[in-house]
C-alpha positions as CSV (number, residue, x, y, z in Angstrom):
1,M,6.8,1.4,-29.8
2,I,9.1,-1.5,-30.4
3,S,10.6,-2.2,-33.8
4,A,13.0,-4.4,-35.8
5,D,14.7,-3.0,-38.8
6,D,16.3,-5.3,-41.4
7,V,17.1,-8.0,-38.9
8,T,19.0,-11.0,-40.1
9,H,20.3,-13.9,-37.9
10,A,21.8,-17.3,-38.6
11,Y,22.4,-20.5,-36.7
12,D,25.4,-22.6,-37.8
13,G,25.5,-20.6,-41.1
14,V,21.8,-21.1,-41.9
15,D,19.7,-18.0,-41.9
16,V,16.7,-18.2,-39.6
17,L,15.8,-14.6,-40.1
18,R,16.5,-12.6,-43.2
19,E,15.9,-8.9,-43.6
20,V,12.9,-8.8,-41.3
21,T,11.3,-5.5,-40.5
22,L,8.5,-5.1,-37.9
23,A,7.0,-2.3,-35.8
24,A,4.4,-2.3,-33.1
25,D,3.1,1.2,-32.3
26,E,1.9,2.4,-29.0
27,G,-1.1,0.3,-27.7
28,E,-1.2,-2.1,-30.6
29,V,-1.4,-5.8,-30.6
30,V,0.7,-7.2,-33.4
31,G,0.7,-11.0,-34.0
32,L,3.6,-13.0,-35.3
33,I,2.3,-16.0,-37.3
34,G,3.8,-18.6,-39.6
35,P,4.5,-22.3,-39.9
36,N,6.8,-24.1,-37.5
37,G,10.4,-23.1,-38.1
38,S,9.5,-19.8,-39.8
39,G,11.5,-17.7,-37.3
40,K,8.8,-16.4,-35.0
41,T,10.4,-17.2,-31.7
42,T,13.9,-16.2,-32.9
43,L,12.5,-12.8,-33.8
44,L,10.8,-12.4,-30.5
45,R,14.0,-13.3,-28.7
46,A,15.8,-10.5,-30.6
47,L,13.1,-8.1,-29.5
48,Y,13.9,-8.6,-25.8
49,R,17.6,-9.0,-26.3
50,A,17.8,-12.7,-25.6
51,L,19.9,-12.8,-28.7
52,V,21.7,-10.2,-30.7
53,P,21.0,-10.4,-34.4
54,D,23.9,-10.7,-36.9
55,H,22.5,-7.6,-38.8
56,G,19.8,-5.0,-38.2
57,E,18.6,-3.0,-35.2
58,I,16.0,-3.4,-32.5
59,R,14.6,-0.3,-31.0
60,V,12.4,0.2,-27.9
61,G,10.8,3.7,-27.9
62,D,13.3,6.1,-29.5
63,A,16.5,4.2,-28.4
64,P,18.3,1.2,-29.7
65,I,17.8,-1.8,-27.4
66,A,21.6,-2.0,-26.9
67,Q,21.5,1.3,-24.9
68,Y,19.3,-0.1,-22.2
69,S,20.7,-1.7,-19.1
70,S,19.1,-5.0,-18.1
71,R,17.1,-3.3,-15.3
72,M,15.9,-0.5,-17.5
73,L,14.9,-2.9,-20.2
74,A,12.9,-5.0,-17.7
75,Q,11.1,-1.9,-16.6
76,V,9.7,-1.3,-20.1
77,V,9.5,-4.8,-21.6
78,A,7.8,-7.8,-20.0
79,V,8.2,-11.2,-21.5
80,V,6.1,-14.4,-21.4
81,T,8.1,-17.2,-23.0
82,Q,7.0,-20.7,-23.7
83,E,6.6,-22.9,-20.6
84,S,9.8,-23.5,-18.7
85,H,10.5,-25.5,-15.6
86,S,12.6,-24.6,-12.6
87,D,14.1,-26.7,-9.9
88,V,13.9,-23.8,-7.4
89,P,11.0,-24.3,-4.9
90,L,8.9,-21.2,-5.2
91,S,5.3,-20.4,-4.4
92,V,3.0,-18.9,-7.0
93,A,2.8,-15.7,-5.0
94,D,6.6,-15.3,-4.9
95,T,6.9,-16.2,-8.6
96,V,4.5,-13.3,-9.5
97,L,6.3,-11.0,-7.1
98,L,9.5,-11.5,-9.2
99,G,7.7,-9.3,-11.7
100,R,8.2,-6.4,-9.3
101,S,12.0,-6.9,-9.2
102,P,13.0,-4.3,-11.9
103,H,11.3,-1.6,-9.8
104,L,12.9,-2.4,-6.4
105,G,16.6,-1.5,-6.7
106,A,19.4,-2.5,-4.4
107,V,17.9,-1.4,-1.1
108,R,14.2,-1.1,-1.6
109,R,12.3,-4.2,-0.4
110,Q,8.8,-5.3,-1.5
111,S,6.1,-3.0,-0.2
112,A,2.5,-3.5,0.5
113,A,1.8,-1.9,-2.9
114,D,4.0,-4.5,-4.6
115,L,2.1,-7.3,-2.8
116,D,-1.2,-5.8,-3.9
117,I,0.0,-5.5,-7.6
118,A,1.1,-9.2,-7.6
119,A,-2.2,-10.3,-6.0
120,D,-4.2,-8.3,-8.5
121,S,-2.2,-9.7,-11.4
122,L,-3.0,-13.2,-10.2
123,D,-6.7,-12.4,-9.9
124,R,-6.8,-10.9,-13.5
125,V,-5.6,-14.2,-15.0
126,G,-8.0,-16.3,-12.8
127,A,-5.2,-17.7,-10.6
128,G,-5.7,-16.0,-7.3
129,H,-6.6,-19.3,-5.6
130,L,-3.2,-20.7,-6.5
131,A,-1.2,-18.1,-4.6
132,A,0.0,-20.5,-1.9
133,R,0.8,-23.4,-4.2
134,D,4.3,-24.5,-5.3
135,I,4.6,-23.5,-8.9
136,A,6.3,-26.9,-9.7
137,E,3.0,-28.6,-8.7
138,L,0.9,-26.8,-11.2
139,S,-0.5,-28.1,-14.4
140,G,0.9,-26.6,-17.7
141,G,-2.2,-24.4,-18.1
142,E,-2.0,-23.2,-14.5
143,R,1.7,-22.4,-14.8
144,Q,1.1,-20.5,-18.0
145,R,-1.4,-18.2,-16.3
146,V,1.1,-17.6,-13.4
147,L,3.8,-16.6,-15.9
148,I,1.4,-14.2,-17.6
149,A,0.5,-12.8,-14.1
150,R,4.2,-12.2,-13.4
151,A,4.5,-10.2,-16.7
152,L,1.4,-8.2,-15.7
153,A,3.0,-7.4,-12.3
154,Q,6.0,-5.9,-14.1
155,Q,3.7,-3.1,-15.3
156,A,5.8,-2.6,-18.4
157,S,4.7,-0.5,-21.4
158,H,5.6,-3.4,-23.8
159,L,4.6,-7.0,-23.6
160,L,6.2,-9.8,-25.7
161,M,4.5,-13.2,-25.6
162,D,5.6,-16.5,-27.2
163,E,2.5,-18.7,-27.6
164,P,0.8,-17.5,-24.4
165,T,-2.2,-19.8,-25.1
166,N,-0.1,-22.9,-25.0
167,H,-1.6,-25.5,-22.6
168,L,-4.7,-23.3,-22.0
169,D,-8.2,-24.6,-22.6
170,I,-10.4,-22.7,-25.0
171,H,-12.0,-20.6,-22.3
172,F,-8.7,-19.3,-20.9
173,Q,-7.2,-18.8,-24.4
174,H,-9.9,-16.2,-25.1
175,E,-9.9,-14.8,-21.6
176,I,-6.1,-14.2,-21.6
177,L,-6.0,-12.7,-25.1
178,A,-9.0,-10.5,-24.3
179,L,-7.1,-9.3,-21.2
180,V,-4.1,-8.5,-23.3
181,R,-6.2,-6.3,-25.5
182,E,-7.6,-4.5,-22.5
183,L,-4.2,-3.7,-21.1
184,G,-3.5,-1.0,-23.7
185,V,0.2,-1.8,-23.8
186,T,2.2,-2.3,-26.9
187,T,2.2,-6.1,-27.5
188,V,3.9,-8.5,-29.9
189,V,2.5,-12.0,-29.6
190,V,3.5,-15.3,-31.3
191,L,0.4,-17.3,-32.2
192,H,-0.2,-20.6,-34.0
193,D,-4.0,-20.4,-34.0
194,L,-4.9,-18.1,-36.9
195,N,-8.5,-17.7,-35.6
196,L,-7.2,-16.3,-32.3
197,A,-4.9,-14.0,-34.3
198,A,-7.9,-12.8,-36.4
199,R,-9.9,-12.0,-33.3
200,Y,-7.4,-10.3,-31.0
201,C,-4.6,-8.8,-33.2
202,D,-4.7,-5.3,-34.8
203,R,-2.1,-6.3,-37.3
204,L,-0.1,-9.4,-38.3
205,V,3.3,-10.2,-39.6
206,L,3.4,-13.5,-41.4
207,L,6.8,-15.2,-41.5
208,S,7.8,-17.9,-43.9
209,R,11.3,-19.5,-43.7
210,G,12.7,-16.5,-42.0
211,R,11.3,-13.8,-44.3
212,V,8.3,-11.5,-44.0
213,A,5.8,-13.1,-46.4
214,A,3.1,-10.5,-45.6
215,A,2.4,-7.8,-43.1
216,G,-0.5,-5.5,-42.6
217,R,-4.0,-5.3,-41.2
218,T,-5.3,-8.6,-39.9
219,E,-8.0,-9.1,-42.5
220,D,-5.6,-8.2,-45.3
221,V,-3.0,-10.8,-44.2
222,L,-5.5,-13.6,-43.5
223,R,-6.7,-13.9,-47.1
224,P,-6.5,-17.2,-48.9
225,A,-4.1,-15.8,-51.6
226,V,-1.7,-15.0,-48.8
227,V,-2.2,-17.8,-46.3
228,E,-2.6,-20.8,-48.6
229,P,0.9,-20.8,-50.3
230,V,2.6,-20.3,-46.9
231,Y,0.8,-23.0,-45.0
232,G,0.0,-25.4,-47.9
233,I,-3.6,-25.8,-47.0
234,H,-6.9,-24.5,-48.4
235,V,-8.5,-21.7,-46.4
236,D,-12.1,-20.5,-46.5
237,P,-12.7,-17.2,-44.8
238,V,-16.2,-16.7,-43.3
239,R,-17.9,-14.3,-40.9
240,A,-18.9,-15.5,-37.4
241,G,-22.2,-14.5,-35.9
242,D,-20.6,-11.3,-34.4
243,G,-19.3,-10.4,-37.9
244,R,-15.7,-11.2,-37.1
245,L,-13.4,-13.0,-39.5
246,Q,-13.0,-16.7,-39.0
247,L,-11.0,-19.2,-41.1
248,L,-12.2,-22.7,-42.0
249,F,-9.5,-25.2,-43.1
250,R,-10.3,-28.0,-45.4
251,S,-9.4,-31.6,-44.7
252,P,-5.6,-32.5,-45.0
253,D,-6.7,-34.7,-48.0
254,H,-6.9,-31.4,-49.9
255,R,-3.4,-30.2,-49.0
256,M,-1.5,-28.0,-51.3
257,P,2.3,-27.9,-51.8
258,Q,3.8,-25.5,-49.3
259,T,6.0,-22.8,-50.8
260,H,8.2,-20.1,-49.4
261,D,5.5,-17.4,-49.9
262,H,3.2,-16.2,-52.6
263,T,5.8,-14.0,-54.2
264,G,8.5,-16.5,-54.8
265,G,10.6,-15.7,-51.8
266,H,10.8,-12.0,-51.5
267,G,7.6,-11.4,-49.5
268,T,5.0,-8.8,-50.0
269,R,2.7,-6.6,-48.1
270,P,-1.0,-6.4,-49.0
271,T,-1.7,-3.5,-51.2
272,G,-2.2,-0.3,-49.3
273,Q,-1.3,-1.7,-46.0
274,D,1.9,-1.5,-43.9
275,V,2.9,-3.0,-40.7
276,R,3.9,0.4,-39.3
277,T,1.0,2.5,-40.4
278,S,-2.1,0.4,-40.8
279,P,-5.0,1.7,-38.6
280,R,-6.2,-0.3,-35.7
281,M,-9.3,-2.5,-36.3
């Protein structure tokens, strides 16, 4: 389990997170959604200690995140951030092998088992054929798959992902998120596409201007009464051929004024649902 309790953080005196609470239980996929600038990436960065919030606590398992050494944290939390570039020449295979670093220690070198884990991770994201390539030569979508493979090679019990479908075509968007569900690890994922969130997340936390506007089961959060005031656009929920929820958005000509959230700024959770205790779908 990974959790944030009453987390507040400001940049230059302006709150980007305010009293945010979140918990992802063992094996769950929890989606972070919300408009641009709502605080999703900042919250994710706090969850893997890339920043220390001004107030509140992050816990991994039963312990505050501050009690983990960097190596211990990397053994239990794997992170896929938005695309980043490096000037260091590195092959795809070596990039994925970096995911094994937290398990090696000062004297242990990479073993045949580590090489097999890295190769398998590349195959699982459909990038095994890229192993010998220089990562700097890859397209954005190829590089994204390699970074996800590196996280898989880490074999951590928690996975944090910031827009992992960025730069991926529609086939790989669904393939990667389906893979994430199959892993069975506790996952918090930032997603912009609400239909991907509807299909692959057990529960959602909807942020609006740094606050939790709604949290709960996916179908309870993705209701027009919840989504429309936050995004400022009309939403029509329908059922796809397989019975799953899908959202249709009307033309921008019918846009609505965007507000903080549908409760006037204090946020709400759909009746009877809670981000900690809602059952998996």
